[in-house]
C-alpha positions in Angstrom: 0.0 -0.1 0.0 1.5 3.1 -1.0 2.1 6.1 1.6 -0.5 8.5 -0.1 -3.2 5.5 0.4 -2.2 4.9 3.7 -2.7 8.4 4.6 -6.3 8.6 3.0 -7.3 5.4 4.6 -6.3 6.9 7.8 -8.1 10.3 7.1 -11.2 8.3 6.2 -11.1 6.4 9.6 -10.7 9.4 11.4 -13.4 11.1 9.6 -15.9 8.3 10.3 -15.1 8.1 14.3 -15.8 11.8 14.1 -19.2 11.5 12.7 -19.9 8.3 15.2 -18.7 10.5 18.2 -21.1 13.3 16.8 -24.1 10.9 16.5 -23.1 9.5 20.1 -23.7 12.9 21.5 -27.2 13.2 20.5 -29.7 11.5 23.1 -33.2 11.0 22.2 -35.4 12.6 24.8 -39.1 12.3 25.2 -40.8 15.1 27.4 -44.6 14.1 28.3 -47.0 16.8 29.5 -50.1 16.2 31.6 -52.7 18.3 33.6 -53.4 17.7 37.1 -55.9 15.1 36.2 -53.4 13.1 34.3 -54.9 14.1 30.8 -52.3 14.9 28.0 -51.6 18.4 27.0 -51.2 19.3 23.5 -49.3 22.6 22.4 -47.3 22.6 25.4 -43.6 24.3 24.8 -40.8 22.7 26.2 -37.4 24.0 25.8 -33.9 22.8 26.9 -30.9 25.3 28.1 -27.7 23.8 27.3 -24.2 25.5 28.4 -22.5 26.5 25.4 -25.5 26.7 22.9 -26.1 30.2 21.3 -28.9 32.0 23.5 -29.8 34.2 20.6 -30.0 34.2 16.8 -29.3 36.9 14.4 -30.8 35.0 11.3 -33.8 33.1 12.0 -37.2 34.3 10.4 -40.7 33.0 11.3 -44.3 34.3 10.3 -47.6 34.4 12.0 -50.2 34.8 9.5 -53.6 35.9 9.5 -56.3 33.5 7.7 -60.2 32.9 8.0 -59.7 35.7 10.7 -57.5 33.7 12.8 -53.6 33.6 13.5 -51.9 30.8 11.8 -50.4 29.4 13.8 -52.1 30.3 17.1 -48.9 29.1 19.0 -45.4 30.1 17.5 -42.0 29.1 19.5 -38.9 31.0 18.3 -35.4 31.7 19.6 -34.7 34.6 21.1 -33.7 37.2 18.5 -36.0 36.1 15.6 -37.7 38.3 13.1 -41.6 37.3 12.5 -43.5 38.6 9.9 -47.3 39.0 10.1 -48.9 38.5 6.7 -52.6 39.2 6.0 -53.9 36.5 3.8 -57.6 37.6 4.4 -59.6 39.8 2.4 -60.2 42.0 5.5 -57.8 44.1 7.2 -56.3 43.3 10.4 -54.6 45.4 13.2 -52.2 43.2 15.2 -50.9 44.2 18.8 -49.1 42.7 21.7 -48.9 44.5 25.2 -47.1 41.8 26.6 -43.9 42.8 28.5 -41.4 41.0 26.3 -42.8 42.8 23.5 -45.2 45.6 23.0 -45.8 46.6 19.4 -48.9 47.6 17.4 -49.6 47.1 13.4 -51.7 49.6 11.9 -54.7 48.3 9.7 -53.1 46.5 6.8 -53.7 43.9 4.4 -51.1 41.7 2.4 -47.9 41.7 4.2 -47.1 44.2 7.1 -43.9 46.3 6.3 -42.9 46.0 10.2 -41.6 42.6 11.0 -41.0 42.3 14.5 -37.7 41.1 16.4 -38.7 39.1 19.4 -35.4 39.8 21.5 -36.4 38.9 25.1 -37.5 35.3 26.5 -41.1 34.8 27.6 -44.5 34.9 26.1 -46.1 37.5 24.0 -50.0 37.3 23.6 -51.5 38.6 20.6 -54.4 39.8 19.4 -56.5 41.9 16.8 -58.0 45.3 17.6 -60.8 44.8 15.1 -61.7 41.0 15.4 -62.1 40.3 19.1 -61.8 36.4 18.7 -58.3 36.5 17.1 -55.7 35.5 19.8 -52.1 33.8 19.4 -49.0 33.3 21.5 -45.4 33.7 20.6 -43.1 31.7 23.0 -39.4 33.2 22.9 -37.0 31.0 24.1 -33.1 31.3 24.8 -32.1 28.3 23.0 -32.5 26.5 19.5 -33.7 23.4 21.4 -37.3 23.3 21.6 -40.5 21.6 20.7 -44.1 21.7 21.1 -46.4 18.5 22.3 -48.5 16.6 20.2 -52.3 15.2 20.8 -50.7 12.8 23.0 -48.7 15.4 25.0 -45.5 14.1 23.9 -42.3 16.3 22.6 -39.2 14.7 21.5 -35.7 16.4 21.4 -32.2 15.2 20.5 -30.1 16.2 23.3 -26.4 16.2 24.5 -25.7 14.4 27.7 -25.3 16.4 30.6 -26.9 18.8 33.4 -29.2 21.3 31.6 -32.3 23.3 32.3 -35.7 22.4 31.2 -38.3 25.1 30.5 -42.0 24.8 29.8 -45.2 26.7 29.2 -49.0 26.1 28.3 -51.6 28.5 28.0 -53.4 27.0 31.1 -50.5 28.5 33.3 -51.1 31.7 34.8 -48.7 34.6 33.7 -46.3 35.0 30.7 -43.1 33.3 32.6 -41.6 30.0 31.6 -41.4 27.6 34.4 -38.0 25.5 34.8 -36.5 22.7 36.3 -33.0 20.8 36.1 -32.7 18.1 33.4 -30.1 15.5 33.7 -29.7 13.7 30.6 -27.6 10.7 30.6 -25.8 8.4 27.7 -29.1 6.7 26.8 -32.7 7.9 25.7 -35.1 8.8 28.6 -38.2 10.3 29.6 -39.4 13.4 31.4 -42.6 13.8 33.0 -44.3 17.0 33.5 -47.6 18.2 35.3 -48.9 21.5 34.5 -51.9 22.7 37.0 -54.2 25.6 36.0 
C-alpha cells in the first residue's frame, strides 16, 4: 500500500470516527406533559437550555399569518432574536398588537404583508390579538435556546439532546402569567423521558 493510500485510509477512518462520536452525543429525549388530572396536554412548549449553545439568533425568521380571521399558527415558538412577520391572507384588514412586557408593538390596519416585521429579543410569552376581531388570539413563546418543541395530541415532545446537566423550561396556556417555568434536567448517555404535570 502506498504512503498516499495509507494516509487517505487513515483520514477516512478518523472522519468516520468523528461522525460516530457526534452521533453519540445526540440522546433521544421525550417530554410528556399532563394536566393535574393526568390528561395529555397538546401545544405545551418545552425548551432545553444547554451550556455552550447560543441563546440568541441573528438570522432566524418566522411568520404568524392571518387566515379565515384567525392567526396561523396560533402558537409559535422562536429563539430569542428571531424576526417574525405577520402576513394578512384575508380579504379584510387586521390590526395586530401585543401589550406583553417582552414585546409591545402595534401594526396599524393593513392587508397583504405588513412592512414591519418584529424582532422578538426577550424570552417569555407574547400574547397577540387583533383590534378589529375580538376572537383572534395567539401566543409567541420566545426561548433562549435553539432546542425546543411543542407537544402533540398525546402530550409528547421529542428532542435530541447532548448528555449533561441542563435546564428544562416549559409553558402552556393553562398556566397563569407569561413566565416559563423551569426545572433541572439531567440527560444520561441513553434515551430517557421526563414527565411534567401542569396545573391551572
